PLY file of the C-alpha trace (Angstrom):
ply
format ascii 1.0
element vertex 234
property float x
property float y
property float z
element edge 233
property int vertex1
property int vertex2
end_header
-40.06 29.09 43.84
-36.09 28.57 42.21
-34.53 28.16 45.25
-36.92 25.55 46.66
-34.77 23.69 43.40
-31.59 25.36 44.03
-31.66 24.01 47.90
-33.32 20.75 46.92
-37.12 21.16 48.62
-38.51 21.47 45.42
-40.23 18.50 43.48
-38.95 18.28 40.38
-40.28 15.81 37.08
-38.04 13.49 35.85
-37.27 13.48 32.25
-38.08 10.69 29.95
-35.11 9.71 27.82
-37.10 6.69 26.37
-36.97 7.47 22.49
-40.46 6.53 20.99
-40.37 3.73 18.97
-42.66 3.13 16.04
-44.04 -0.51 15.58
-45.98 -1.61 12.16
-49.21 -2.90 12.24
-47.52 -6.30 12.19
-45.02 -6.02 13.99
-46.50 -8.14 16.53
-47.31 -10.75 13.76
-43.47 -10.84 12.99
-43.04 -11.74 17.38
-45.76 -14.23 16.89
-43.89 -16.38 14.46
-41.52 -16.91 16.34
-38.62 -14.06 15.42
-36.36 -12.95 17.93
-37.34 -8.97 19.46
-34.19 -7.82 17.73
-34.88 -9.40 14.65
-38.04 -8.53 14.82
-37.56 -4.91 15.25
-34.76 -4.41 12.76
-37.47 -6.30 9.63
-40.49 -3.86 11.40
-38.13 -1.12 10.40
-37.91 -2.10 6.88
-41.68 -2.11 6.69
-42.03 1.66 8.60
-39.73 3.03 6.26
-41.67 1.23 3.50
-38.52 -0.86 1.98
-40.81 -3.73 2.05
-43.93 -4.73 2.30
-45.23 -7.34 5.14
-47.20 -8.98 2.29
-43.96 -9.17 0.35
-42.74 -12.14 2.57
-44.23 -14.84 2.27
-43.96 -17.84 4.82
-40.79 -19.52 3.59
-38.58 -15.94 3.64
-39.92 -16.04 7.53
-39.06 -19.61 8.53
-35.52 -19.33 6.58
-34.98 -16.23 8.81
-35.91 -17.96 12.26
-33.21 -20.62 11.15
-30.44 -17.70 11.85
-28.61 -17.06 15.17
-29.58 -13.48 15.89
-26.37 -11.72 15.24
-26.82 -13.55 11.69
-30.74 -13.08 10.87
-29.56 -9.29 11.93
-26.37 -9.00 9.10
-28.84 -10.58 6.72
-31.46 -7.49 7.35
-28.58 -5.16 6.90
-27.37 -6.00 3.80
-31.25 -6.66 2.63
-31.87 -3.36 3.37
-28.60 -2.04 2.00
-29.58 -3.38 -1.57
-31.48 -1.49 -4.06
-34.48 -3.08 -3.97
-36.41 -0.67 -6.31
-36.87 -3.21 -9.12
-37.11 -6.21 -7.37
-40.54 -7.80 -7.99
-40.23 -10.95 -5.87
-38.66 -8.84 -2.02
-38.97 -12.75 -0.83
-36.95 -14.51 -3.48
-34.54 -11.56 -3.26
-34.29 -11.96 0.69
-33.72 -15.83 0.46
-30.79 -15.16 -2.23
-29.61 -12.54 0.35
-29.31 -15.15 3.00
-27.79 -18.28 0.94
-25.11 -15.78 -0.09
-24.87 -15.01 3.27
-24.08 -18.66 4.41
-21.98 -19.32 1.97
-19.73 -16.53 2.48
-20.16 -17.40 6.08
-18.63 -21.02 5.56
-15.90 -19.33 2.95
-15.10 -17.03 5.51
-15.39 -14.18 3.49
-16.85 -10.16 3.72
-19.02 -8.70 1.20
-16.62 -5.88 -0.26
-17.85 -2.28 0.57
-15.57 -1.07 -2.61
-18.04 -1.60 -5.11
-20.38 0.67 -5.77
-24.07 0.28 -6.75
-25.77 1.43 -9.93
-27.08 5.48 -9.73
-30.62 4.83 -9.43
-31.21 8.44 -11.47
-29.02 7.54 -14.31
-30.67 3.95 -14.41
-34.15 5.73 -14.31
-33.60 8.45 -17.06
-32.12 5.01 -19.14
-35.05 3.55 -18.56
-37.74 6.72 -19.43
-35.96 6.79 -22.60
-36.10 3.18 -23.59
-39.41 2.36 -22.12
-37.64 -1.38 -21.53
-38.20 -3.12 -17.86
-35.66 -4.19 -15.78
-36.14 -6.58 -13.14
-33.68 -7.45 -10.75
-33.30 -11.13 -8.50
-30.28 -12.18 -6.40
-29.24 -13.87 -9.51
-28.96 -11.08 -12.22
-30.09 -7.77 -13.37
-32.38 -8.19 -16.62
-32.67 -5.24 -18.57
-36.05 -6.08 -21.65
-37.05 -9.49 -22.12
-38.55 -9.07 -23.99
-38.08 -5.36 -24.92
-41.13 -2.93 -25.61
-43.16 -3.31 -28.65
-42.08 -0.26 -30.10
-38.78 -2.01 -30.43
-39.95 -5.18 -31.37
-42.84 -7.33 -30.99
-41.60 -10.57 -32.96
-41.29 -13.91 -31.59
-38.04 -14.47 -28.68
-34.72 -14.91 -31.03
-33.66 -18.27 -31.03
-30.67 -20.10 -29.23
-27.20 -19.19 -30.82
-28.22 -15.81 -31.21
-26.41 -14.48 -27.52
-23.42 -13.33 -26.50
-21.93 -13.53 -23.58
-19.29 -10.98 -22.66
-16.59 -11.10 -19.37
-14.26 -9.37 -17.30
-17.00 -6.48 -17.46
-15.88 -3.83 -14.78
-17.87 -4.43 -11.47
-18.83 -1.00 -10.95
-20.73 -0.71 -14.96
-24.06 -0.90 -15.02
-27.31 -0.55 -17.81
-27.20 3.42 -17.72
-23.12 2.73 -18.98
-23.63 -0.88 -20.70
-27.17 -0.24 -22.93
-25.75 2.60 -24.53
-22.63 0.85 -25.51
-24.18 -2.31 -27.11
-27.12 -0.04 -28.78
-24.24 0.91 -31.16
-24.57 -2.38 -32.52
-28.72 -2.72 -33.05
-31.44 -3.37 -30.56
-31.31 -4.80 -27.37
-33.21 -7.96 -27.05
-32.18 -8.22 -23.30
-28.97 -7.74 -21.32
-28.38 -9.63 -18.27
-25.61 -8.85 -15.43
-25.33 -12.14 -13.59
-24.19 -11.26 -10.24
-24.45 -12.23 -6.55
-26.68 -10.27 -4.23
-23.69 -7.54 -4.18
-20.72 -8.25 -6.64
-21.34 -8.37 -10.25
-19.67 -11.50 -12.11
-20.15 -11.37 -15.89
-22.50 -9.85 -18.52
-24.81 -11.69 -20.75
-26.45 -9.84 -23.51
-28.68 -10.64 -26.76
-28.93 -8.10 -29.36
-31.76 -8.36 -32.28
-31.75 -6.33 -35.34
-35.52 -5.73 -36.84
-34.10 -7.11 -40.31
-34.92 -10.64 -39.70
-33.99 -11.98 -42.64
-30.55 -11.33 -41.81
-27.78 -14.57 -41.34
-26.73 -14.73 -38.24
-23.24 -13.13 -39.21
-20.81 -11.65 -36.75
-20.86 -8.15 -38.16
-19.39 -5.44 -35.76
-15.78 -5.51 -33.67
-14.63 -2.84 -31.76
-12.49 -1.73 -28.72
-14.31 -0.04 -26.03
-11.35 0.89 -23.85
-11.67 -1.72 -21.64
-12.63 -4.88 -23.71
-13.04 -6.25 -27.47
-16.43 -7.46 -28.92
-18.18 -9.60 -31.26
-21.76 -8.64 -31.58
-23.71 -11.08 -33.73
-27.24 -9.38 -35.32
-30.15 -11.21 -37.67
0 1
1 2
2 3
3 4
4 5
5 6
6 7
7 8
8 9
9 10
10 11
11 12
12 13
13 14
14 15
15 16
16 17
17 18
18 19
19 20
20 21
21 22
22 23
23 24
24 25
25 26
26 27
27 28
28 29
29 30
30 31
31 32
32 33
33 34
34 35
35 36
36 37
37 38
38 39
39 40
40 41
41 42
42 43
43 44
44 45
45 46
46 47
47 48
48 49
49 50
50 51
51 52
52 53
53 54
54 55
55 56
56 57
57 58
58 59
59 60
60 61
61 62
62 63
63 64
64 65
65 66
66 67
67 68
68 69
69 70
70 71
71 72
72 73
73 74
74 75
75 76
76 77
77 78
78 79
79 80
80 81
81 82
82 83
83 84
84 85
85 86
86 87
87 88
88 89
89 90
90 91
91 92
92 93
93 94
94 95
95 96
96 97
97 98
98 99
99 100
100 101
101 102
102 103
103 104
104 105
105 106
106 107
107 108
108 109
109 110
110 111
111 112
112 113
113 114
114 115
115 116
116 117
117 118
118 119
119 120
120 121
121 122
122 123
123 124
124 125
125 126
126 127
127 128
128 129
129 130
130 131
131 132
132 133
133 134
134 135
135 136
136 137
137 138
138 139
139 140
140 141
141 142
142 143
143 144
144 145
145 146
146 147
147 148
148 149
149 150
150 151
151 152
152 153
153 154
154 155
155 156
156 157
157 158
158 159
159 160
160 161
161 162
162 163
163 164
164 165
165 166
166 167
167 168
168 169
169 170
170 171
171 172
172 173
173 174
174 175
175 176
176 177
177 178
178 179
179 180
180 181
181 182
182 183
183 184
184 185
185 186
186 187
187 188
188 189
189 190
190 191
191 192
192 193
193 194
194 195
195 196
196 197
197 198
198 199
199 200
200 201
201 202
202 203
203 204
204 205
205 206
206 207
207 208
208 209
209 210
210 211
211 212
212 213
213 214
214 215
215 216
216 217
217 218
218 219
219 220
220 221
221 222
222 223
223 224
224 225
225 226
226 227
227 228
228 229
229 230
230 231
231 232
232 233
């Protein structure tokens, strides 16, 4: 009866306040590999979320992660999780790059800036659908094209000396804004944003024209509002 509970005479089942944790089928393998419990749980969260598969990470990446103390390993995995992995072909190498960058920052006593925005994935997807180019992301660069689709160019790779380097690119500009700008000069062979995992440093772009008999001369010069460009076409 209700009065029994009020008077403390009844028995009441205790509430289960323990949240059920879902692990992937590879969680035990992470523990057996020697990862600390919390680190294994954090990495397994990425498995469960579908951000990375167990098969994407090789033994080298797991061994490198084990070399960190628990706090450092957890911070590395947080940075890895917050990175844009949608165009990363080699996630194992990417994770190793994040770990290397973390160690460098730790030695320098610097932290990752939260003020730099990442790419707008919706706009990036729209760009790739429009141009049929590929995008490959590693810890060192974002490579658009190289080679371009055959519908744009099916010849051999342009020779050395046809590249241009553009510096002082704003750190919040990505392919969705840069490609339309450089397309004004001609078809793009590849466009590379050289970067550390979280901070854009400079851009290396190679622009081609389908008229391969054209001599290598500077043919375009214009101001974009934030930089001046000489573009070499051939």
